[in-house]
Residue, then its C-alpha position, 0 to 999 in steps of 0.5 A: m407472392s415474392r418475399e419482397s411483397k411480404r415485407q412490411p415497412l419498418a415503422i418506429k415512432v419518434a418517441d420510441l426512437n428518442t428513448m433508444v438513442q442517448i445523446r452523449k454530451k461532452p462535459p465541459p473541459k476541466t480547469y487547471k485547478d480541477r485537474l490538479a485536485h483530481k490528480a492529487e485525490k488519485q495519488r492520495q487514494a493510491f498512497i492510502s491503498k499502498v500503505n494499507n496493503r504494506d501493513r497487511e503484508d508486513q503482519r503476514n510475512v514477518p514472524e514474531q522473533d527474539l532480539t538476538g545478537f545476530l539480528l543486531l549485527e544485521a540491523c547495524n550493518c557490521k560483522l563484529p559486535n564491537d563495530a556496532k554503534s546504531g541500528k534500526l529494528a522498527g516494525r520487526r515484530i520482536i517480542d523478546v530480548k536475549e540479554e546474554d547476546l547484548v553483553y557483547f555490544q559495548r559500543l552500541e549507542f542508539l537502537d530503534l525498537s519502535d512498533n515492536k511488542i517488547n516489554l522492557q523492564 
């Protein structure tokens, strides 16, 4: 007997075929309002994850430090203590202040020390 005579016709039941084939229907097109809401939700989720990652990285990368004259000069973007008028040191994990360095900053009017662990008494 030849190989062709040994082959039997392939018989598949229609019910089995229907379960094997999944019909993919396209969802109805989104309205403009739905697209804007979806886009806003994606942006909100991205922003939340970015903020959470930034907070975690900031806590890992920045060591606790003291507020020194050099740190104040850097924050005020000046080279001499007499030129310093305002500075921002928010979230720099400052835990202590070197009071002897602050004596030289006589013109300092504003200093933002929020989000630090300083006990000013």
